[in-house]
C-alpha positions in Angstrom: -0.2 0.1 -0.2 2.8 2.8 0.7 4.3 1.6 -2.3 1.3 2.5 -4.5 0.7 5.8 -2.3 4.5 6.9 -3.3 3.9 6.2 -6.9 0.7 8.1 -6.9 1.9 11.0 -5.0 4.9 11.0 -7.8 2.4 10.8 -10.5 0.5 13.7 -9.0 3.5 16.2 -9.2 4.2 14.9 -13.0 0.4 15.6 -13.7 0.7 19.3 -11.9 4.1 19.7 -13.9 2.8 18.9 -17.2 0.6 22.0 -18.1 4.0 24.1 -17.5 6.5 21.5 -19.6 3.8 21.1 -22.9 4.2 25.6 -22.3 7.3 25.2 -22.5 7.3 22.5 -25.4 5.0 24.3 -27.2 6.8 27.3 -28.0 10.7 26.7 -28.7 10.6 29.4 -30.7 10.2 31.8 -28.2 13.2 30.7 -26.0 15.9 32.4 -28.4 13.8 35.4 -28.0 12.8 36.2 -24.8 15.8 34.9 -22.2 14.6 35.0 -18.6 16.9 36.2 -15.9 18.3 33.9 -13.2 16.0 35.7 -10.4 12.8 35.5 -12.8 13.5 31.4 -13.1 14.1 31.0 -9.4 10.7 33.1 -9.4 8.6 31.1 -11.3 10.0 27.7 -10.2 9.4 28.6 -6.4 5.7 30.0 -7.3 5.2 26.3 -9.7 7.1 24.2 -6.8 4.9 25.9 -3.9 1.6 25.3 -5.6 2.4 21.5 -6.4 3.4 21.3 -3.0 0.2 22.6 -1.2 -1.5 20.3 -4.1 0.4 17.2 -3.5 -0.4 17.6 0.7 -4.0 17.6 0.0 -3.9 15.1 -2.3 -2.0 13.0 0.4 -4.5 13.8 2.8 -7.4 12.7 0.9 -5.4 9.4 0.1 -4.8 9.3 4.2 -8.7 9.4 4.7 -9.5 7.0 1.7 -7.5 3.8 3.3 -8.8 4.7 6.6 -12.5 4.0 5.0 -11.1 1.1 3.1 -9.8 -0.2 6.4 -13.0 0.5 7.9 -15.0 -1.6 4.9 -12.3 -4.2 5.6 -12.9 -5.0 8.5 -16.5 -5.1 8.4 -16.5 -7.3 5.5 -14.0 -9.4 7.6 -17.0 -9.3 10.3 -19.7 -10.1 8.2 -18.1 -13.9 7.8 -19.5 -15.1 4.7 -17.5 -12.9 2.4 -14.2 -13.9 3.9 -14.7 -17.7 3.6 -15.7 -16.9 0.0 -12.7 -15.1 -0.3 -10.5 -17.8 1.2 -11.7 -21.0 -0.7 -12.2 -19.4 -4.0 -9.6 -16.7 -4.6 -10.5 -14.6 -6.9 -8.0 -14.1 -10.5 -5.8 -11.5 -10.1 -6.6 -8.3 -12.1 -4.8 -7.8 -15.5 -2.4 -5.6 -14.9 -3.7 -1.6 -16.1 -1.5 0.1 -19.0 0.5 3.6 -18.5 -2.3 5.0 -20.2 -4.8 3.6 -18.2 -3.3 4.7 -14.9 -2.8 8.3 -15.9 -6.9 8.5 -17.5 -8.0 7.2 -14.2 -5.7 9.5 -12.3 -6.7 12.4 -14.2 -10.4 11.6 -13.6 -9.5 11.3 -9.7 -7.9 14.7 -9.3 -10.8 16.4 -11.5 -13.1 15.3 -9.3 -10.5 16.6 -6.0 -10.7 20.1 -7.7 -14.4 20.4 -8.4 -14.8 19.5 -4.5 -11.9 21.9 -3.4 -11.9 26.0 -2.3 -10.0 27.4 -5.4 -8.9 31.7 -5.7 -9.1 33.5 -8.4 -5.2 33.1 -8.4 -5.0 29.9 -8.1 -3.6 29.9 -5.1 -4.5 27.7 -1.7 -7.4 29.1 -0.1 -9.1 27.2 3.3 -11.9 27.9 4.9 -12.3 27.3 8.4 -14.5 28.7 11.3 -16.7 27.4 14.1 -20.0 26.4 14.5 -21.2 27.4 18.2 -24.2 27.2 20.4 -24.3 29.2 23.6 -27.1 28.6 26.1 -26.6 31.4 29.3 -28.2 32.2 32.7 -27.7 35.4 33.9 -28.7 36.5 37.8 -28.8 39.9 37.1 -29.4 42.5 34.2 -26.0 42.9 32.3 -25.2 45.0 29.3 -25.1 42.2 27.0 -26.9 38.4 27.9 -24.9 36.3 25.7 -21.5 38.0 26.3 -22.0 40.3 29.5 -19.3 42.3 30.4 -20.7 44.8 33.1 -23.9 44.4 35.3 -26.8 47.0 35.8 -29.8 47.2 38.7 -33.0 44.8 37.0 -33.3 41.4 36.8 -31.4 38.5 35.0 -31.4 36.8 31.7 -32.0 33.5 30.3 -31.9 32.3 26.7 -29.5 30.5 23.8 -27.6 31.7 20.6 -26.0 30.7 17.6 -25.2 34.1 16.8 -21.3 33.6 17.9 -21.0 31.2 15.3 -17.1 32.0 13.6 -16.4 31.9 9.6 -12.8 32.8 8.7 -10.6 32.1 5.4 -7.1 31.7 4.8 -4.9 31.9 1.7 -1.5 31.9 1.0 -0.3 33.8 -1.7 2.9 34.7 -3.9 6.1 34.9 -2.9 7.5 39.0 -3.2 10.9 39.7 -2.6 11.5 36.8 -0.9 8.7 36.1 1.5 5.6 34.4 1.4 2.4 36.4 1.3 -0.3 35.3 3.9 -4.3 36.6 4.6 -7.1 35.5 6.9 -10.3 36.8 7.8 -12.8 36.2 10.7 -16.1 36.8 10.4 -19.6 36.4 12.9 -23.0 36.8 13.2 -23.2 39.4 16.3 -23.4 42.9 13.7 -26.7 43.4 15.0 -29.3 43.0 18.5 -32.2 43.5 15.6 -33.9 40.3 15.5 -35.8 39.4 12.7 -38.9 37.1 11.5 -37.4 33.5 10.8 -33.8 34.5 11.5 -30.8 34.3 14.3 -31.1 38.1 14.3 -27.5 38.8 13.3 -25.5 40.6 10.7 -22.3 39.4 9.3 -19.9 41.3 11.3 -16.2 41.4 10.5 -13.9 40.6 13.3 -10.6 40.7 12.5 -8.5 40.8 9.3 -4.7 40.5 8.6 -2.4 40.4 5.7 1.6 40.1 6.1 4.7 39.4 4.5 7.0 36.9 6.1 10.3 36.3 6.2 12.8 33.7 8.0 12.9 36.3 10.9 10.5 39.4 10.0 7.1 40.1 9.2 5.8 43.0 7.5 1.9 43.6 8.1 -1.3 45.4 8.1 -4.7 43.9 10.3 -7.7 44.9 12.0 -6.7 42.5 15.3 -6.1 43.2 19.1 -2.8 45.7 19.8 0.4 44.0 19.8 0.5 44.8 23.4 -1.9 41.8 24.4 -0.5 38.9 22.5 -2.5 36.4 24.9 -6.4 36.2 26.1 -8.6 34.3 28.2 -9.7 31.0 26.8 -13.5 30.8 26.9 -16.2 28.7 24.6 -18.8 31.2 26.3 -17.8 34.6 25.1 -16.2 34.4 21.5 -18.2 37.7 20.4 -16.4 39.9 22.5 -13.8 37.8 24.2 -13.9 37.0 28.0 -12.2 39.3 30.5 -13.7 42.3 28.4 -13.5 45.6 29.9 -12.2 43.4 33.0 -8.2 43.7 32.0 -8.5 42.4 28.7 -7.1 44.8 26.4 -9.1 43.0 23.6 -10.4 45.7 20.9 -10.0 45.2 17.3 -8.9 48.4 15.8 -6.7 49.0 12.2 -3.0 48.8 12.6 0.2 48.8 10.0 3.4 47.4 11.1 6.6 45.2 11.4 7.6 42.2 13.8 11.8 41.5 13.7 12.8 37.9 15.5 16.7 37.3 16.0 17.2 34.0 17.3 19.7 34.2 20.1 19.9 30.3 20.2 18.0 27.2 18.5 15.4 27.6 21.4 15.7 31.0 22.1 14.7 34.4 20.4 13.8 37.9 20.9 10.9 39.7 18.9 10.9 43.3 18.4 7.5 45.0 17.4 5.9 48.2 16.2 3.4 49.3 14.8 1.2 52.7 13.6 -2.5 51.8 14.8 -6.1 54.0 14.2 -7.7 53.7 18.2 -11.7 53.6 18.3 -14.0 55.6 20.3 -15.1 53.6 23.7 -18.6 53.5 23.8 -21.2 51.8 26.0 -23.3 48.9 24.6 -26.2 51.2 25.0 -24.2 54.2 23.3 -24.3 55.3 19.5 -21.4 57.3 17.9 -21.9 61.0 17.5 -19.6 61.3 14.6 -18.5 59.6 11.6 -14.9 60.6 12.8 -13.0 59.5 16.2 -10.9 61.7 18.6 -7.8 59.8 17.6 -8.5 60.6 13.8 -9.1 64.1 14.6 -5.8 64.7 15.8 -5.0 64.0 12.1 -1.8 61.9 13.7 -1.8 57.7 14.4 -1.3 56.2 17.7 2.0 54.3 17.8 2.9 51.1 19.8 5.8 48.9 20.6 6.6 45.6 22.1 9.7 44.4 22.8 9.6 40.0 23.6 11.7 37.1 24.5 10.8 33.4 24.4 12.8 30.0 25.2 11.7 26.3 25.2 10.2 24.3 22.7 7.7 25.6 20.9 4.7 23.8 22.3 6.3 24.6 26.2 7.8 27.9 24.8 8.0 30.6 28.1 7.5 34.2 26.7 7.8 37.4 28.5 7.3 41.3 26.7 7.0 44.5 27.5 5.1 47.2 25.5 4.1 50.9 25.1 1.5 52.8 23.5 0.9 56.6 22.5 -1.7 58.4 20.6 -2.7 61.9 20.3 -6.7 62.6 20.7 -8.5 65.9 20.1 -11.9 66.4 20.9 -15.1 68.3 19.6 -14.4 71.4 21.0 -10.8 71.5 20.2 -9.3 69.9 23.3 -6.6 67.8 22.8 -5.1 65.1 24.9 -2.9 62.3 24.9 -3.7 58.6 25.4 -0.7 56.4 26.2 -0.2 52.5 28.3 3.2 50.5 29.5 2.4 47.0 29.6 3.4 43.6 30.6 2.8 40.0 29.0 3.8 36.5 30.5 3.2 33.2 29.3 4.7 30.4 31.4 4.3 26.8 31.6 4.5 25.3 34.5 5.3 21.2 35.0 3.6 19.5 32.1 0.0 20.4 32.8 -0.2 24.0 33.8 0.0 27.0 31.9 0.0 30.4 33.6 -1.0 33.5 31.0 -1.3 37.4 32.4 -1.0 41.0 30.7 -1.0 43.6 33.3 -1.3 47.9 32.0 -1.3 51.2 33.5 -1.8 54.3 31.4 -4.7 57.1 30.5 -7.5 57.4 28.6 -7.6 53.7 27.4 -11.3 53.4 26.3 -10.1 52.8 22.6 -8.3 49.7 23.5 -11.2 48.2 25.9 -9.9 50.0 29.5 -10.4 52.7 31.5 -14.2 51.7 32.3 -15.8 52.3 29.0 -14.5 56.3 28.6 -11.6 58.2 27.6 -12.0 61.2 29.7 -14.5 63.1 31.9 -15.4 66.8 32.0 -15.1 68.9 35.0 -15.4 73.0 36.0 -12.3 74.5 36.1 -12.0 78.5 36.9 -16.1 79.1 35.5 -14.9 76.6 32.0 -16.2 73.1 31.6 -12.6 71.2 30.6 -11.6 68.1 29.3 -9.6 65.5 31.6 -8.1 62.5 30.5 -8.6 59.3 32.9 -5.6 57.4 34.5 -6.5 53.7 34.3 -5.0 50.5 35.6 -5.6 46.6 35.1 -4.8 43.7 33.9 -5.5 39.9 33.9 -4.3 36.6 34.9 -5.2 32.8 33.9 -4.1 29.6 34.9 -4.8 26.6 32.3 -5.0 23.3 33.4 -4.5 20.2 30.6 -5.1 16.9 31.7 -5.4 14.4 28.1 -9.1 15.7 26.2 -10.1 18.1 29.2 -8.9 21.8 30.0 -9.9 23.3 33.1 -9.3 27.5 32.9 -9.1 29.5 36.4 -9.0 33.6 35.5 -9.5 36.8 37.1 -9.7 40.5 35.3 -9.4 43.9 36.7 -10.2 47.3 34.9 -9.6 50.2 37.8 -10.0 53.7 36.3 -8.9 55.9 39.3 -12.4 56.2 41.1 -10.9 59.1 43.4 -9.6 61.2 40.4 -13.2 60.9 38.8 -15.5 61.9 41.8 -13.4 64.3 42.8 -13.7 66.2 39.5 -17.8 65.6 38.8 -18.8 65.8 42.4 -20.9 69.4 42.5 -20.2 69.5 38.8 -22.4 71.7 36.0 -20.1 69.7 33.4 -22.1 66.6 31.6 -22.7 63.8 33.4 -19.6 60.8 33.1 -21.7 57.5 31.8 -18.4 55.2 32.3 -17.5 52.5 35.4 -15.0 53.1 38.4 -14.5 49.4 38.8 -15.3 46.4 36.8 -13.7 43.1 37.4 -14.8 39.5 36.5 -13.8 36.1 37.8 -13.9 33.2 35.5 -13.9 29.5 35.8 -14.6 26.7 33.1 -14.0 23.5 31.5 -13.5 22.6 28.0 -13.8 18.8 26.9 -13.0 18.1 23.3 -13.5 14.3 21.9 -11.6 14.6 19.1 -9.9 17.6 17.1 -13.1 18.4 15.6 -15.8 18.7 18.5 -16.2 20.8 21.8 -18.1 21.1 24.8 -18.0 23.5 27.7 -19.2 24.5 31.1 -18.8 28.1 32.4 -19.1 30.0 35.7 -18.1 33.9 35.8 -19.2 36.4 38.5 -19.4 40.0 37.1 -18.8 42.9 39.4 -19.3 46.6 38.3 -19.1 49.8 40.0 -20.5 53.1 39.4 -19.3 56.9 40.4 -22.5 57.0 42.3 -20.6 54.1 44.0 -23.6 52.1 43.5 -21.8 48.3 42.9 -24.1 45.8 40.9 -23.0 42.0 40.7 -24.1 38.8 38.5 -23.6 35.0 38.6 -23.1 34.4 34.5 -23.6 30.5 33.8 -23.1 29.0 30.5 -23.1 26.1 28.4 -21.5 25.6 24.9 -20.9 23.3 22.1 -19.1 23.8 18.9 -17.9 21.9 16.2 -14.4 22.9 13.9 -14.0 23.0 10.4 
């Protein structure tokens, strides 16, 4: 069987190269007229080899699946008894050996069938569809902002329901080589774009979650993306909170913003490296879930200068048990509608630490001001206060972070996490007390405790039970708490 498989793979490579060979042979006179440079030949051959390798890998996977199905059929045939005895007593004569032409015809037919089933882009480069069909149930003991993915608590009674709007759909693509780099792109979407329920529908509009395109060299990457900030490379694990990542607005700087940047890895040893990253960022304005934007342009865009972020990280150890540590910084000028200017900034630290064989500790911490656009600051960047008879704008100082301990044993994974976002409450209260300025609508403290267990019977199915305890404090000193329980089932593809 292995010999036949190798022969088949060799024939696949030959067939994949036939078009380019036939083109070269059909126009022999052109070689004397058009001389390719060595660089052009290398680029053309690299592209052809990449396409052939991708097709061979895909066909090999399909052949392995066919072999598995054949083995199952043989087992069923042997278990039935009757066919096996007939085969043993009266073996059938050997089939005639097919000619080379017959083998090529059969292989071309199989290749055509596979080509009709696979996803193909107009550029003919590899494209794959990925995603997760996700079903969530939720129970909240008190009123929360978004029942399916709560981030803070309000006064009122709880909610119970089901949803499939956190289902994720994605596309991964690999393109041609450029300047010696491999080009890649990916898009992730979900169906959490609207809370308006339409009749006979799930009530959600498709929403762009993240998008990324990059040029990857051996140790360098240039990219542009709509994604979480480079300051927070890790995030907590959850199947109950996907549309809005877990511990959002409780220490997880999660918000997706347009960015363009570069990353450089400096190998220090075979198992360790230093990574330097920098990127420009167009940070958005923070909005409470019930709020609506009053303008099409953000405060950062009005400043006419993009924000900048930087992270330096080190890592060592094998890939599956890698230890990472990083320090980062962020700065972004802002300009309000009334012309007032202020700066958003942050200093961050992150840790990814395997402990023994089964434990993994991940965490991120930050200190800064006006961090609402990154997912901090209690849903606000600034407050208004009265100063010498005038209303002035004052950015909010903020501190926070999160930590998670993951325990992985066999097919089970248990995660214990806690996150806290803590705008300076004394600063907010002192500047809003007895003031005629607009009311501050954000939070002064928000925390989440999360515990979940995820069971993966195979690579495609996952089931999870999750408990969260949310506590939210407002400038009035009102504090509300809610218990959130979720049961989730996912099919990954």
